[in-house]
C-alpha positions as CSV (number, residue, x, y, z in Angstrom):
1,X,143.5,38.9,107.2
2,X,143.3,38.6,111.0
3,X,140.4,36.9,112.7
4,X,138.3,38.9,115.1
5,X,135.1,38.5,117.0
6,X,134.7,42.1,118.1
7,X,133.9,43.6,114.7
8,X,132.2,42.0,111.7
9,X,133.4,44.1,108.8
10,X,131.6,42.0,106.2
11,X,128.3,42.4,108.1
12,X,128.9,46.2,108.3
13,X,129.6,46.3,104.5
14,X,126.4,44.4,103.8
15,X,124.4,46.7,106.1
16,X,125.7,49.8,104.4
17,X,124.9,48.4,100.9
18,X,121.3,47.5,102.1
19,X,120.8,51.0,103.5
20,X,121.9,52.6,100.2
21,X,119.7,50.2,98.2
22,X,116.7,50.9,100.4
23,X,117.2,54.7,100.1
24,X,117.3,54.3,96.3
25,X,114.3,52.0,96.3
26,X,112.3,54.5,98.5
27,X,113.2,57.4,96.1
28,X,112.1,55.2,93.1
29,X,108.8,54.4,94.7
30,X,108.2,58.1,95.5
31,X,108.8,58.9,91.8
32,X,106.3,56.3,90.7
33,X,103.7,57.5,93.2
34,X,104.1,61.2,92.3
35,X,105.1,60.9,88.6
36,X,107.9,63.4,89.3
37,X,111.6,62.7,88.9
38,X,112.4,65.7,91.1
39,X,110.5,65.7,94.4
40,X,112.8,67.8,96.5
41,X,115.6,70.3,96.0
42,X,118.1,67.8,97.3
43,X,117.5,65.5,94.3
44,X,118.3,68.1,91.6
45,X,118.5,71.7,92.9
46,X,119.2,73.2,89.4
47,X,116.6,71.2,87.7
48,X,113.9,72.1,90.3
49,X,114.7,75.8,89.8
50,X,114.4,75.6,86.1
51,X,111.2,73.5,86.2
52,X,109.5,75.9,88.7
53,X,110.5,78.9,86.5
54,X,109.0,77.2,83.5
55,X,105.8,76.5,85.5
56,X,105.4,80.2,86.3
57,X,105.8,81.0,82.6
58,X,103.2,78.4,81.7
59,X,100.7,79.8,84.2
60,X,101.1,83.4,83.0
61,X,100.9,82.4,79.3
62,X,97.8,80.2,80.0
63,X,96.0,83.1,81.6
64,X,97.2,85.6,79.0
65,X,95.6,83.3,76.3
66,X,92.4,83.5,78.3
67,X,92.7,87.3,78.6
68,X,93.0,87.4,74.8
69,X,89.9,85.2,74.4
70,X,87.9,87.4,76.7
71,X,89.0,90.5,74.8
72,X,87.9,88.8,71.5
73,X,84.5,88.1,73.1
74,X,84.1,91.8,74.1
75,X,85.1,93.1,70.7
76,X,82.9,90.7,68.9
77,X,80.0,91.8,71.1
78,X,80.7,95.4,70.0
79,X,81.0,94.3,66.4
80,X,77.7,92.5,66.6
81,X,76.0,95.6,68.0
82,X,77.5,97.8,65.3
83,X,76.3,95.3,62.6
84,X,72.8,95.8,63.9
85,X,73.3,99.6,63.8
86,X,74.4,99.3,60.2
87,X,71.1,97.5,59.4
88,X,69.2,100.3,61.1
89,X,71.1,103.0,59.2
90,X,70.4,101.2,55.9
91,X,66.7,101.4,56.7
92,X,67.2,105.1,57.7
93,X,68.8,105.7,54.2
94,X,65.7,104.2,52.6
95,X,63.4,106.4,54.7
96,X,65.4,109.5,54.0
97,X,65.6,108.8,50.3
98,X,61.9,108.3,50.2
99,X,61.2,111.4,52.3
100,X,63.4,113.5,50.0
101,X,61.1,112.8,47.1
102,X,58.3,115.3,46.4
103,X,54.6,114.3,46.3
104,X,54.3,113.1,50.0
105,X,51.4,114.4,52.0
106,X,52.2,116.6,55.0
107,X,50.5,117.2,58.3
108,X,50.4,115.5,61.7
109,X,49.0,112.2,60.2
110,X,50.7,112.5,56.8
111,X,53.1,110.2,55.0
112,X,56.0,112.4,55.8
113,X,55.1,112.3,59.5
114,X,54.9,108.5,59.4
115,X,58.4,108.3,57.8
116,X,59.8,110.7,60.4
117,X,58.2,108.6,63.2
118,X,60.0,105.5,62.0
119,X,63.2,107.4,61.5
120,X,63.1,108.8,65.1
121,X,62.4,105.3,66.4
122,X,65.6,104.2,64.6
123,X,67.6,106.9,66.4
124,X,66.1,105.8,69.7
125,X,67.0,102.2,69.0
126,X,70.6,103.2,68.2
127,X,70.7,105.0,71.6
128,X,69.3,101.9,73.2
129,X,72.0,99.7,71.7
130,X,74.7,102.0,72.7
131,X,73.6,102.3,76.3
132,X,72.6,98.6,77.0
133,X,75.2,96.5,75.1
134,X,77.4,95.0,77.7
135,X,80.0,92.3,78.2
136,X,80.4,90.6,81.6
137,X,78.3,93.4,83.2
138,X,80.3,96.2,81.7
139,X,79.0,98.6,79.0
140,X,80.9,97.9,75.8
141,X,80.5,101.4,74.4
142,X,81.9,103.0,77.6
143,X,82.1,106.5,76.1
144,X,78.3,106.9,76.3
145,X,77.0,109.2,79.0
146,X,73.5,108.1,79.6
147,X,72.6,109.6,82.9
148,X,70.9,112.5,81.0
149,X,68.9,112.4,77.8
150,X,67.2,115.1,75.9
151,X,64.2,114.9,73.6
152,X,64.9,115.4,69.9
153,X,61.9,117.6,69.3
154,X,61.6,121.0,70.9
155,X,63.9,124.0,70.9
156,X,64.1,127.5,72.1
157,X,62.2,128.7,69.0
158,X,59.7,125.9,69.1
159,X,59.7,125.0,72.8
160,X,58.0,122.1,74.5
161,X,56.3,123.0,77.8
162,X,54.7,121.1,80.7
163,X,51.3,121.8,79.1
164,X,52.3,120.3,75.7
165,X,49.9,117.5,74.8
166,X,51.2,114.0,74.2
167,X,49.7,111.8,71.5
168,X,47.0,109.5,73.0
169,X,48.1,105.8,73.0
170,X,51.8,106.5,72.4
171,X,54.3,105.4,75.0
172,X,57.5,106.4,76.7
173,X,59.7,103.6,78.1
174,X,62.6,104.2,80.4
175,X,65.1,101.5,81.4
176,X,67.3,102.1,84.5
177,X,70.5,100.1,84.8
178,X,70.8,101.0,88.5
179,X,67.5,99.5,89.6
180,X,67.1,97.1,86.7
181,X,63.6,98.4,86.4
182,X,61.6,99.4,83.3
183,X,59.1,102.3,83.5
184,X,56.4,102.6,80.8
185,X,54.1,105.5,80.4
186,X,51.2,105.4,78.0
187,X,49.5,108.7,77.1
188,X,45.8,109.1,77.5
189,X,43.4,111.5,75.8
190,X,44.4,114.4,78.0
191,X,48.0,113.6,78.9
192,X,50.6,116.3,78.8
193,X,54.3,116.4,79.5
194,X,53.4,117.4,83.1
195,X,51.5,114.0,83.3
196,X,54.7,112.2,82.2
197,X,56.8,114.2,84.8
198,X,54.4,113.2,87.6
199,X,54.5,109.5,86.5
200,X,58.3,109.6,86.6
201,X,58.3,111.0,90.1
202,X,55.9,108.2,91.2
203,X,58.2,105.6,89.6
204,X,61.1,107.0,91.6
205,X,59.1,106.7,94.8
206,X,58.1,103.1,93.8
207,X,61.8,102.2,93.2
208,X,61.4,101.4,89.5
209,X,63.6,104.4,88.6
210,X,66.7,105.3,90.6
211,X,66.7,108.1,93.1
212,X,67.2,111.6,91.6
213,X,65.6,110.7,88.3
214,X,63.7,113.8,87.0
215,X,62.0,115.1,83.9
216,X,62.3,118.8,83.3
217,X,61.9,121.3,80.4
218,X,65.3,122.7,79.5
219,X,65.9,124.9,76.5
220,X,62.5,124.0,75.1
221,X,63.3,120.3,75.3
222,X,62.3,117.6,77.7
223,X,65.3,116.4,79.6
224,X,65.1,113.1,81.6
225,X,68.1,112.6,83.9
226,X,69.3,110.8,87.0
227,X,71.8,112.0,89.7
228,X,72.5,108.5,90.9
229,X,76.2,107.8,90.4
230,X,76.8,105.0,87.9
231,X,73.1,104.9,86.8
232,X,72.4,104.6,83.1
233,X,69.1,105.4,81.4
234,X,67.8,104.4,78.1
235,X,64.6,105.8,76.7
236,X,62.4,104.7,73.8
237,X,59.3,106.6,72.7
238,X,56.7,106.3,70.0
239,X,55.4,109.8,70.5
240,X,56.3,112.2,67.6
241,X,55.8,115.1,70.0
242,X,59.0,114.1,71.8
243,X,60.7,112.5,68.8
244,X,63.0,110.2,70.7
245,X,65.9,111.0,73.0
246,X,69.6,111.5,72.6
247,X,72.3,111.5,75.3
248,X,73.2,115.1,76.2
249,X,76.9,114.3,76.3
250,X,79.0,111.6,74.6
251,X,82.6,110.6,74.7
252,X,84.9,107.8,73.6
253,X,86.3,104.9,75.5
254,X,88.8,102.1,75.2
255,X,89.3,98.5,76.2
256,X,92.7,97.2,77.4
257,X,93.9,93.7,77.2
258,X,97.0,92.5,79.2
259,X,99.3,89.6,78.3
260,X,102.4,88.3,80.0
261,X,104.8,85.3,80.0
262,X,105.6,85.8,83.6
263,X,108.8,87.8,83.1
264,X,109.4,91.6,83.5
265,X,110.2,92.1,79.8
266,X,107.5,89.8,78.5
267,X,104.4,91.9,79.3
268,X,102.2,93.8,76.8
269,X,99.1,95.9,77.0
270,X,96.9,96.2,73.9
271,X,94.4,99.0,73.8
272,X,91.4,99.0,71.5
273,X,89.5,102.2,70.9
274,X,85.7,101.8,71.0
275,X,83.9,105.0,70.1
276,X,80.7,106.1,71.8
277,X,77.5,104.8,70.2
278,X,74.5,107.1,70.1
279,X,72.6,109.2,67.6
280,X,74.5,112.2,69.0
281,X,77.9,110.6,68.6
282,X,77.0,109.8,65.0
283,X,75.9,113.4,64.4
284,X,72.3,112.4,63.8
285,X,70.9,114.2,66.8
286,X,68.3,116.7,65.7
287,X,67.9,115.3,62.2
288,X,64.3,114.6,60.9
289,X,62.4,113.8,57.8
290,X,59.6,116.4,58.3
291,X,60.3,117.9,54.9
292,X,62.1,116.9,51.7
293,X,64.8,119.4,52.4
294,X,65.3,118.1,56.0
295,X,65.3,114.6,54.6
296,X,68.0,115.5,52.1
297,X,70.1,116.9,55.0
298,X,69.5,113.9,57.1
299,X,70.5,111.6,54.2
300,X,74.0,113.2,54.1
301,X,74.3,112.8,57.9
302,X,73.2,109.1,57.7
303,X,75.7,108.4,54.9
304,X,78.5,109.8,57.1
305,X,77.2,107.7,60.1
306,X,77.4,104.6,57.9
307,X,81.1,105.4,57.1
308,X,81.8,106.0,60.8
309,X,80.3,102.7,61.8
310,X,82.2,100.9,59.0
311,X,85.5,102.5,60.2
312,X,84.8,101.5,63.8
313,X,84.1,97.9,62.7
314,X,87.3,97.8,60.7
315,X,89.3,98.9,63.8
316,X,87.6,96.3,66.0
317,X,88.3,93.6,63.4
318,X,91.9,94.4,63.2
319,X,92.2,94.3,67.0
320,X,90.4,90.9,67.0
321,X,92.9,89.6,64.5
322,X,95.8,90.8,66.6
323,X,94.4,89.2,69.8
324,X,93.8,86.0,67.9
325,X,97.4,85.9,66.8
326,X,98.6,86.6,70.3
327,X,96.4,83.8,71.7
328,X,97.8,81.4,69.1
329,X,101.4,82.3,69.9
330,X,100.8,81.9,73.6
331,X,99.1,78.5,73.1
332,X,102.2,77.3,71.1
333,X,104.5,78.7,73.8
334,X,102.6,76.8,76.5
335,X,102.9,73.6,74.5
336,X,106.7,74.0,74.1
337,X,107.4,75.1,77.7
338,X,105.3,72.2,79.0
339,X,107.3,69.8,77.0
340,X,110.6,71.3,78.3
341,X,109.3,71.1,81.9
342,X,108.2,67.5,81.4
343,X,111.6,66.5,80.3
344,X,113.2,68.1,83.4
345,X,110.8,67.3,86.2
346,X,108.6,64.3,85.2
347,X,109.7,60.8,85.8
348,X,110.4,58.4,82.9
349,X,108.1,55.6,84.1
350,X,109.8,52.9,82.0
351,X,113.2,53.7,83.4
352,X,111.9,54.1,86.9
353,X,110.2,50.7,86.9
354,X,113.4,49.2,85.6
355,X,115.3,50.8,88.5
356,X,112.8,49.6,91.0
357,X,113.3,46.0,89.8
358,X,117.0,46.4,90.1
359,X,116.8,47.8,93.6
360,X,114.4,45.0,94.7
361,X,116.9,42.4,93.6
362,X,119.8,44.2,95.2
363,X,117.8,44.4,98.5
364,X,117.2,40.7,98.4
365,X,120.8,39.9,97.6
366,X,122.0,42.3,100.3
367,X,119.9,40.6,103.0
368,X,121.3,37.3,101.8
369,X,124.9,38.6,102.0
370,X,124.2,40.0,105.5
371,X,123.0,36.6,106.6
372,X,126.1,34.9,105.2
373,X,128.4,37.5,106.8
374,X,126.8,36.9,110.2
375,X,127.1,33.1,109.7
376,X,130.8,33.4,108.8
377,X,131.6,35.0,112.1
378,X,130.4,31.8,113.9
379,X,133.2,29.9,112.3
380,X,135.7,31.6,114.7
381,X,134.2,29.5,117.6
382,X,135.5,26.3,115.9
383,X,139.1,27.4,116.8
384,X,138.1,27.3,120.5
385,X,136.9,23.7,120.5
């Protein structure tokens, strides 16, 4: 080996080794500070790509599980409302069975009238439940059309009129979803349907009821409706002259629940049918217990309504079970994918600390070697003495 003073090869070798050691030490310290084994694409391009893909899957599945939970909440809200309707219908069965029996007194203040009044209030409460049950601000029984309601009593052959007297002390209560207001009318000794119409007009002016809310006689019945888009009315009355109110039109709706694992082929949409809920939708509109024959007819209709509600609850229950299964599967997938992502992207702290110790020692020995290399170069000067 020749001697030279122009280049110190040993020093350059030591410098390169120190630079490499410091780069490795810096990378190790970054892994310890972030907890990640892969902090940039240059460290492991393939691993970073896989880990990011798994992260997208995890995010989609986590939200899908939340979607399923929200869907379960909505359906359980509907089921709870239908459970209460079943209780009301059970009471209606009792009333209809009692009214079907002979020996009850008749007339405006009779036992039959009392039974019918309670029965009509049950129908009104079913309408109320159908129009006001909501989840997260959205009506659960979306098929209900409640912008227009018609009184049960009155017909072309036995028509109500603006001059028809209302029962003193009885009330008509209207709740408006658009304004959030509640209008309550209490009949006096000389109150007529015209008095109620005037009071409703005044409530619109006051802002309690939404604009376009009117009360008119149509087909011998009192129809209370609003023309405000999106407004929903619910009406409860204790006046047997009116006999409660039913929506003039009903429909059926559905609720959809979306799940995905973040891939094109991993999406699914589950649709749950939720039927409209009202006396009309249950084919109870117009039924009464005014006579034993009417009560017997009503009893058949009530029994059919009980079957309809039971079938609806069965459908809802099956969908809840399906959503629960979906949520459980998604939770398990999240767990397994997170484990896989952890193995690829997260740093093994034990190994990383061991590497840091190694690089610290190498850095120290590298500086010692560099110092010795520089010192060795000084020995050339001894030849010139």
